[in-house]
C-alpha distance (Angstrom), angle and dihedral (degrees) to the residues before:
residue distance angle dihedral
M1 . . .
K2 3.79 . .
Q3 3.82 125.8 .
S4 3.74 132.5 178.1
I5 3.73 118.9 -104.3
K6 3.73 89.6 -118.5
E7 3.76 92.1 61.1
L8 3.85 90.3 52.9
I9 3.78 98.8 57.1
V10 3.74 128.4 66.8
E11 3.91 94.5 -156.6
K12 3.68 143.9 19.0
I13 3.75 109.3 -156.9
T14 3.82 125.6 -164.8
G15 3.77 120.4 -134.4
E16 3.79 128.4 -112.4
W17 3.89 132.1 -143.0
G18 3.77 101.4 178.0
D19 3.81 120.9 175.0
E20 3.76 132.8 -39.1
S21 3.95 111.5 -85.6
I22 3.68 128.7 -133.8
N23 3.76 124.2 -124.9
G24 3.72 92.4 -4.0
E25 3.87 92.4 -65.2
G26 3.76 122.7 137.4
T27 3.79 137.8 58.4
K28 3.84 124.3 -29.3
V29 3.84 113.2 -114.8
I30 3.77 126.1 -163.7
R31 3.85 113.8 -142.2
T32 3.85 132.1 -176.4
T33 3.74 87.1 -97.0
N34 3.77 86.2 69.6
F35 3.78 92.2 55.8
T36 3.81 120.4 102.9
N37 3.75 122.5 -159.7
L38 3.88 87.4 -119.2
G39 3.87 89.2 65.9
I40 3.88 90.9 -108.5
I41 3.77 122.4 130.1
N42 3.75 115.3 -123.4
Y43 3.88 106.4 -143.8
D44 3.82 96.9 -174.4
K45 3.87 96.8 98.0
I46 3.84 105.6 27.4
V47 3.72 108.9 157.1
T48 3.82 125.3 -141.9
R49 3.78 124.2 -133.7
N50 3.84 138.7 179.2
I51 3.80 106.7 -110.4
D52 3.75 130.2 171.6
E53 3.78 113.0 -93.5
K54 3.81 94.2 -129.2
K55 3.89 88.7 55.1
I56 3.77 90.6 48.5
I57 3.76 92.3 53.1
K58 3.91 92.9 44.7
K59 3.86 98.9 41.4
H60 3.73 109.6 29.5
L61 3.78 118.5 127.3
K62 3.77 123.6 -102.2
K63 3.76 128.6 -159.5
G64 3.83 108.9 -83.4
D65 3.78 96.8 31.1
I66 3.77 120.4 133.7
I67 3.81 120.0 -141.6
I68 3.70 117.2 -151.6
E69 3.80 127.1 -161.8
K70 3.84 110.7 -122.4
S71 3.69 99.4 177.6
G72 3.84 130.9 29.0
G73 3.80 129.6 47.7
G74 3.78 123.5 125.8
P75 3.88 143.8 -148.2
K76 3.87 92.1 -60.1
Q77 3.83 99.0 30.6
P78 3.88 119.3 48.5
V79 3.74 118.8 -144.2
G80 3.76 116.2 -102.3
R81 3.77 106.4 72.7
V82 3.74 116.1 161.0
V83 3.81 134.4 -150.1
F84 3.85 130.2 -169.3
F85 3.69 119.5 -124.3
D86 3.86 103.5 -143.0
L87 3.81 102.7 159.9
D88 3.85 114.9 128.7
T89 3.86 96.8 -156.1
D90 3.69 144.8 130.8
E91 3.80 90.5 -140.4
K92 3.84 114.6 102.3
Y93 3.81 121.0 -118.0
L94 3.73 125.7 -179.7
C95 3.88 131.0 -176.0
N96 3.80 123.6 -126.5
N97 3.82 129.7 -108.5
F98 3.84 93.4 -92.8
T99 3.79 88.5 66.1
A100 3.84 140.6 43.7
I101 3.79 137.3 -151.8
L102 3.85 120.9 -117.7
R103 3.71 109.3 -161.4
P104 3.84 110.6 -159.2
N105 3.88 121.8 -137.2
K106 3.73 99.8 -121.1
E107 3.69 92.5 -161.5
L108 3.89 87.3 66.1
I109 3.78 107.8 24.5
N110 3.76 138.3 27.6
P111 3.84 105.0 -120.0
K112 3.83 92.8 -136.2
Y113 3.78 92.1 47.1
L114 3.81 90.3 52.3
F115 3.81 91.6 48.6
Y116 3.90 89.6 53.1
Q117 3.78 90.6 50.4
L118 3.76 92.3 50.7
H119 3.82 93.2 41.6
I120 3.82 92.4 52.9
A121 3.88 92.0 42.4
H122 3.84 88.5 58.1
H123 3.82 91.8 48.5
R124 3.78 90.2 52.0
G125 3.85 91.9 51.0
R126 3.79 99.9 -108.3
T127 3.83 91.3 137.4
L128 3.83 90.9 56.3
R129 3.89 93.1 83.7
H130 3.74 89.0 54.8
Q131 3.81 97.9 53.1
H132 3.77 120.3 117.5
K133 3.83 120.3 -174.1
T134 3.77 120.9 -152.3
T135 3.77 130.3 166.0
G136 3.87 91.1 -13.5
I137 3.80 93.1 -53.0
I138 3.82 120.1 110.8
N139 3.77 111.2 -141.4
L140 3.80 129.9 -166.5
Q141 3.80 114.9 -130.1
L142 3.79 90.1 -136.8
D143 3.82 98.5 -178.0
N144 3.81 91.3 55.1
Y145 3.87 91.1 42.6
L146 3.76 92.1 54.7
K147 3.86 88.1 59.9
E148 3.81 88.4 69.2
K149 3.77 113.9 110.8
I150 3.71 127.2 -132.1
E151 3.84 134.2 -171.4
V152 3.79 111.6 -93.2
P153 3.89 114.7 -168.0
S154 3.80 122.7 179.5
L155 3.85 115.3 -59.4
T156 3.87 88.9 -110.8
D157 3.82 88.6 58.2
Q158 3.81 93.1 43.4
I159 3.84 91.6 52.9
R160 3.86 91.7 46.4
I161 3.84 90.7 50.4
A162 3.79 93.6 46.3
N163 3.75 90.8 49.2
I164 3.82 91.0 52.9
L165 3.75 93.0 49.1
S166 3.83 91.6 44.8
K167 3.97 90.1 54.4
A168 3.90 88.7 47.5
E169 3.83 90.1 48.9
T170 3.93 89.5 50.6
L171 3.79 90.4 49.1
I172 3.83 91.4 49.6
E173 3.79 90.9 51.6
Q174 3.85 90.6 48.9
R175 3.80 92.3 51.9
K176 3.81 91.2 47.2
Q177 3.81 90.7 50.8
S178 3.90 90.3 47.1
I179 3.79 89.7 52.0
A180 3.84 91.8 51.4
L181 3.76 92.4 48.0
L182 3.81 90.0 52.4
D183 3.85 90.1 52.8
E184 3.79 87.6 48.7
F185 3.90 89.8 48.0
I186 3.88 92.2 54.6
Q187 3.84 92.0 47.4
N188 3.80 91.8 49.4
S189 3.76 91.9 46.0
F190 3.78 90.3 53.0
W191 3.78 91.6 54.9
E192 3.85 93.1 44.1
M193 3.83 90.8 54.3
F194 3.75 100.3 38.6
G195 3.79 110.4 17.0
D196 3.69 114.9 -174.6
G197 3.81 91.1 -29.5
S198 3.72 96.0 -109.5
K199 3.72 93.2 126.2
F200 3.86 91.5 61.1
E201 3.78 140.5 66.5
W202 3.87 114.7 -96.4
K203 3.74 124.5 -138.3
Y204 3.68 134.5 -172.6
I205 3.86 115.3 -113.0
P206 3.79 96.9 -107.6
E207 3.97 87.5 53.1
I208 3.81 89.9 61.5
A209 3.87 98.2 42.2
S210 3.79 120.2 102.3
D211 3.83 123.4 -103.0
E212 3.73 89.9 -113.9
K213 3.74 118.6 120.2
H214 3.95 112.6 -94.8
S215 3.74 91.0 11.4
L216 3.81 84.9 145.7
S217 3.69 111.4 40.2
S218 3.79 145.2 139.5
G219 3.85 133.0 -136.9
P220 3.89 119.4 -91.3
F221 3.75 115.0 -85.3
G222 3.74 134.6 -151.4
S223 3.75 119.5 -4.6
N224 3.80 92.4 -9.3
L225 3.85 88.8 89.5
T226 3.89 125.1 15.3
S227 3.71 134.3 149.8
Q228 3.90 87.3 -92.6
H229 3.86 87.1 72.6
Y230 3.81 95.0 57.7
T231 3.78 118.3 111.1
N232 3.79 134.3 -172.6
S233 3.85 92.7 -104.4
G234 3.77 140.5 -0.9
V235 3.77 130.1 82.6
I236 3.87 116.4 4.9
I237 3.77 120.7 -114.1
L238 3.82 109.4 -144.0
R239 3.91 104.3 -141.2
G240 3.82 132.1 178.4
T241 3.79 91.1 -97.0
N242 3.72 90.7 62.2
I243 3.75 93.9 68.3
T244 3.79 115.3 65.7
S245 3.73 125.7 168.5
G246 3.79 91.5 -8.9
K247 3.95 91.9 -55.2
L248 3.68 134.2 108.7
D249 3.91 113.0 -108.5
L250 3.84 116.4 -173.7
S251 3.76 95.9 172.6
N252 3.76 91.7 108.6
V253 3.90 111.7 32.6
K254 3.74 136.1 160.7
Y255 3.86 125.9 -149.3
I256 3.72 139.0 -151.3
S257 3.73 129.6 -156.6
E258 3.91 121.5 -92.3
E259 3.84 89.9 -112.5
K260 3.84 92.4 55.0
A261 3.82 90.4 45.8
I262 3.80 90.1 55.9
E263 3.76 89.0 50.0
L264 3.77 90.0 52.6
K265 3.88 96.2 42.4
R266 3.86 92.9 130.4
S267 3.90 86.1 65.3
E268 3.76 95.4 49.9
I269 3.83 115.6 122.6
K270 3.93 126.2 -154.6
P271 3.74 134.3 -169.5
N272 3.88 111.2 -68.7
D273 3.71 93.7 23.3
I274 3.80 113.4 127.4
V275 3.82 115.0 -127.9
I276 3.81 116.2 -159.6
I277 3.92 119.2 -160.3
A278 3.85 109.3 -118.8
V279 3.78 99.3 -176.9
G280 3.83 129.2 50.6
S281 3.79 107.6 -14.6
S282 3.86 86.9 35.7
G283 3.72 118.8 -169.6
K284 3.78 100.5 23.8
A285 3.79 114.4 131.1
L286 3.81 136.3 -145.3
K287 3.77 128.5 -173.5
V288 3.87 108.7 -135.6
P289 3.83 105.8 -118.7
E290 3.78 124.0 -124.6
N291 3.87 93.1 -112.8
L292 3.83 97.3 54.9
P293 3.86 109.3 118.5
R294 3.72 121.3 -132.1
A295 3.82 106.9 -56.2
I296 3.86 144.0 172.6
M297 3.89 119.6 -146.5
S298 3.68 119.6 -127.4
Q299 3.89 125.1 -133.6
N300 3.83 87.8 -81.4
F301 3.80 93.2 80.7
N302 3.77 149.1 50.8
K303 3.82 124.0 -152.4
I304 3.77 138.2 -139.8
T305 3.79 123.3 -170.2
A306 3.81 103.5 -162.9
N307 3.73 124.7 -138.7
Q308 3.91 95.5 -122.6
N309 3.70 94.6 -155.7
L310 3.79 87.3 69.1
I311 3.81 106.0 21.9
V312 3.92 132.0 36.8
P313 3.74 106.4 -144.2
I314 3.79 96.6 -132.3
Y315 3.81 90.8 51.7
L316 3.83 87.2 50.1
E317 3.80 91.4 53.2
F318 3.87 92.2 50.3
C319 3.79 91.2 43.1
I320 3.81 94.4 54.0
N321 3.71 92.1 45.9
D322 3.84 93.4 48.4
R323 3.80 117.4 95.1
I324 3.84 94.3 -110.0
V325 3.78 89.6 70.4
Q326 3.81 97.8 26.8
Q327 3.75 89.1 62.6
Q328 3.80 91.8 56.8
F329 3.85 88.1 49.8
K330 3.79 91.4 53.9
K331 3.86 90.8 61.3
K332 3.87 91.5 50.2
I333 3.88 99.6 44.2
T334 3.72 114.0 105.8
D335 3.84 107.6 -113.1
T336 3.75 100.1 -135.1
A337 3.80 135.1 120.9
R338 3.81 85.8 -89.8
T339 3.82 106.3 41.5
F340 3.83 114.0 -139.7
L341 3.78 131.7 -168.7
S342 3.71 113.5 -163.8
L343 3.89 130.4 -148.9
T344 3.81 87.8 -119.1
S345 3.69 91.4 56.8
I346 3.82 92.0 49.4
K347 3.72 90.3 55.6
E348 3.80 88.6 60.9
I349 3.76 93.7 59.1
K350 3.79 122.8 102.4
I351 3.74 125.5 -152.7
P352 3.86 132.9 -170.3
V353 3.84 114.6 -105.1
P354 3.77 112.3 -154.5
P355 3.86 122.1 -173.1
I356 3.73 111.8 -63.7
E357 3.80 89.1 -121.7
L358 3.78 94.3 60.8
Q359 3.84 91.0 46.2
T360 3.77 90.0 52.8
Q361 3.92 91.2 50.0
F362 3.68 87.8 53.1
A363 3.93 92.6 47.9
Q364 3.89 88.6 52.4
L365 3.81 91.3 50.1
V366 3.84 89.4 50.9
E367 3.92 90.9 47.4
K368 3.81 91.8 53.6
T369 3.75 94.1 44.7
E370 3.76 94.3 48.0
A371 3.77 89.6 49.4
L372 3.85 88.5 56.5
K373 3.82 90.9 46.1
E374 3.76 90.8 54.0
Q375 3.81 89.8 51.7
Y376 3.78 88.3 53.3
K377 3.82 92.7 45.3
N378 3.87 90.9 51.3
S379 3.90 90.5 50.3
L380 3.87 88.3 56.5
């Protein structure tokens, strides 16, 4: 049986913003900045505001309430996100005027079940038809949205479904925490094994590069490579959008012809090369993975092909991304609106060079940890 959302709630409560509080005193107010895309409230940065006592009594949140975003959103995230208020507390919380409280009718609907229905509906784009844009702000036409109908099984089935989804939600959070802890473990291991590098010999970047031609190179500039050279297939062009959060992302790639790739051979990248971002997040490094097809880097990058008798590539990636090298980069980055790190500047950077055996030991540790991370990611 289907019923409208409006039929399943006892009350729709508008948010309040009140006045600025002094010395952090006042009532806690949840804003859309406290929303997460998982529907969980982030309580780390809750603001406090001075709000009339009568409004606090009338509008405070109760356990089981659903908070919906009325204004906000963007091109990639429609307005209408929801979060579930699950706190069992005597402390009073309100939500702000960009949001509203939907209070479920517990005789008809399990609150967590209703939340999951609204949460999934948003992810499936069902709030898009109720968006209205004014003066740059996207608003949700809430009254129209509440006419949307959802499937309402028996209360017993609602509770069963909500419990299953809650357990899945808990497992997802546990997996994410495990992945974060593994990242932390690798970083801590790097410092335990190498410290600040003071125990080792330091060499300039050109001294640890291989003897291969173009072992130190930059991407093509100017008219050498533009969007006009892109083709539907061929050799991959590694662009800035292909590296997100320090990882390679090939979900949206561009190509150039084989002929153009030969012309730009000095900018070709191969597995185990280290690419360094030259524009934007300048100085961050990524080891090219073994499974990368043939590729040419764009002007967003510089490249180092390491002499693997001296330097293990994964060690070099971590070393460049560590603060002992990043501090050197900061002094070299061009201080403009569009930060830029040149290949000439990179050649003036020195890095610590530990014994190759110690670097290899670290690389093996990273490999095992990354394999475990991959298992956790697959389970997500």
